[in-house]
C-alpha positions as CSV (number, residue, x, y, z in Angstrom):
1,X,74.2,151.7,41.9
2,X,74.0,148.7,44.2
3,X,76.9,146.2,44.5
4,X,76.1,142.7,43.3
5,X,75.3,140.3,46.1
6,X,77.9,137.8,44.8
7,X,80.6,140.5,45.5
8,X,79.2,142.2,48.6
9,X,78.4,139.1,50.7
10,X,81.7,137.2,50.4
11,X,83.6,140.5,51.0
12,X,81.6,141.5,54.0
13,X,82.1,138.0,55.4
14,X,85.9,138.8,55.7
15,X,85.1,142.1,57.4
16,X,82.7,140.6,59.9
17,X,85.1,137.7,60.6
18,X,88.5,139.4,60.6
19,X,88.9,139.0,64.4
20,X,87.9,135.3,64.1
21,X,90.3,134.7,61.3
22,X,93.2,136.3,63.3
23,X,92.4,133.9,66.2
24,X,92.2,131.0,63.8
25,X,95.6,132.1,62.4
26,X,97.0,132.1,66.0
27,X,95.6,128.6,66.6
28,X,97.0,127.3,63.3
29,X,100.4,128.6,64.2
30,X,100.1,126.7,67.5
31,X,99.2,123.5,65.6
32,X,102.4,124.0,63.5
33,X,104.5,124.4,66.7
34,X,102.9,121.3,68.2
35,X,103.8,119.4,65.0
36,X,107.5,120.2,65.7
37,X,108.2,123.0,63.3
38,X,108.8,125.7,65.8
39,X,107.8,129.4,65.3
40,X,109.5,130.0,62.0
41,X,107.2,128.7,59.3
42,X,108.8,130.8,56.6
43,X,111.5,128.1,55.9
44,X,108.8,125.4,55.2
45,X,108.0,125.3,51.6
46,X,104.6,124.2,50.4
47,X,105.2,121.9,47.4
48,X,102.8,121.2,44.7
49,X,103.4,117.5,45.0
50,X,101.4,115.5,47.6
51,X,103.4,114.1,50.6
52,X,103.1,110.4,51.1
53,X,102.8,110.0,54.8
54,X,99.7,111.1,56.8
55,X,101.7,113.4,59.2
56,X,103.2,115.2,56.3
57,X,99.8,115.6,54.7
58,X,98.4,117.0,57.8
59,X,101.3,119.5,58.2
60,X,101.0,120.5,54.6
61,X,97.2,121.1,55.1
62,X,97.9,123.2,58.3
63,X,100.6,125.3,56.4
64,X,98.3,125.9,53.5
65,X,95.5,127.0,55.8
66,X,98.0,129.3,57.6
67,X,99.1,130.8,54.4
68,X,95.5,131.4,53.2
69,X,94.5,133.0,56.4
70,X,97.6,135.2,56.6
71,X,97.1,136.5,53.0
72,X,93.4,137.3,53.7
73,X,94.1,139.0,56.9
74,X,97.0,141.1,55.4
75,X,94.7,142.0,52.5
76,X,91.9,143.1,54.7
77,X,94.1,145.1,57.1
78,X,96.1,146.6,54.1
79,X,92.9,147.7,52.4
80,X,91.7,149.4,55.6
81,X,95.1,151.1,56.0
82,X,95.1,152.1,52.3
83,X,91.7,153.7,52.6
84,X,92.6,155.7,55.8
85,X,91.4,156.4,59.3
86,X,87.7,157.0,58.5
87,X,87.4,153.6,56.9
88,X,89.2,151.9,59.8
89,X,86.7,153.6,62.1
90,X,83.8,152.5,59.9
91,X,85.2,148.9,60.1
92,X,85.5,149.2,63.9
93,X,82.0,150.6,64.5
94,X,80.0,148.7,61.9
95,X,81.7,145.4,61.4
96,X,83.7,144.8,64.7
97,X,81.3,146.4,67.2
98,X,78.4,145.1,65.1
99,X,76.2,148.2,65.4
100,X,73.2,148.4,63.1
101,X,73.5,151.0,60.2
102,X,71.5,153.7,62.1
103,X,73.7,153.4,65.2
104,X,76.9,153.2,63.2
105,X,76.3,156.4,61.1
106,X,75.3,158.3,64.3
107,X,78.4,157.0,66.1
108,X,80.6,158.0,63.1
109,X,78.9,161.5,63.0
110,X,78.1,161.2,59.3
111,X,74.9,161.3,57.3
112,X,73.1,158.1,56.4
113,X,74.0,158.5,52.7
114,X,77.7,159.1,53.6
115,X,77.8,156.0,55.7
116,X,76.4,153.8,52.9
117,X,78.7,155.4,50.3
118,X,81.7,154.9,52.4
119,X,80.6,151.3,53.2
120,X,80.2,150.7,49.5
121,X,83.7,152.1,48.7
122,X,85.2,149.9,51.5
123,X,83.5,146.7,50.1
124,X,84.5,147.6,46.5
125,X,88.1,148.2,47.4
126,X,88.3,145.1,49.5
127,X,86.7,142.9,46.8
128,X,89.1,144.2,44.3
129,X,92.1,143.5,46.5
130,X,90.9,140.1,47.3
131,X,90.3,139.4,43.6
132,X,86.5,139.0,44.1
133,X,85.3,142.2,42.2
134,X,86.3,143.6,38.9
135,X,87.7,147.0,38.1
136,X,89.2,149.9,40.1
137,X,87.7,151.1,43.4
138,X,86.6,154.6,44.0
139,X,87.8,157.0,46.6
140,X,86.0,159.9,48.3
């Protein structure tokens, strides 16, 4: 059974853009440092109330973005780690190296159907961990 597009597309977005998100997180942390908060952002609490001055608003916006990126990156990395080395390799070859499916399954040394089954398992697991999909993910 095919994964619904509304689950597969946003989930794959995070896989294709993991490296970019990590770079964006690094840049966001540099913005925080430039704003005068130093390296340790764990002591800065994000409040539900809106700060009154523009500088505080900008800092709060940067902190929220940093928090969102960190959670997403940790979820993607954690899912890959949870699924194991063959899924980390699938991520590397298909999403990071951006090989087409035929090149990817040949590089991985698996059958075409195995490649697509593993890809589906990866997407389902990540979608569930990100809160995009519903239900438990399967393992092989």
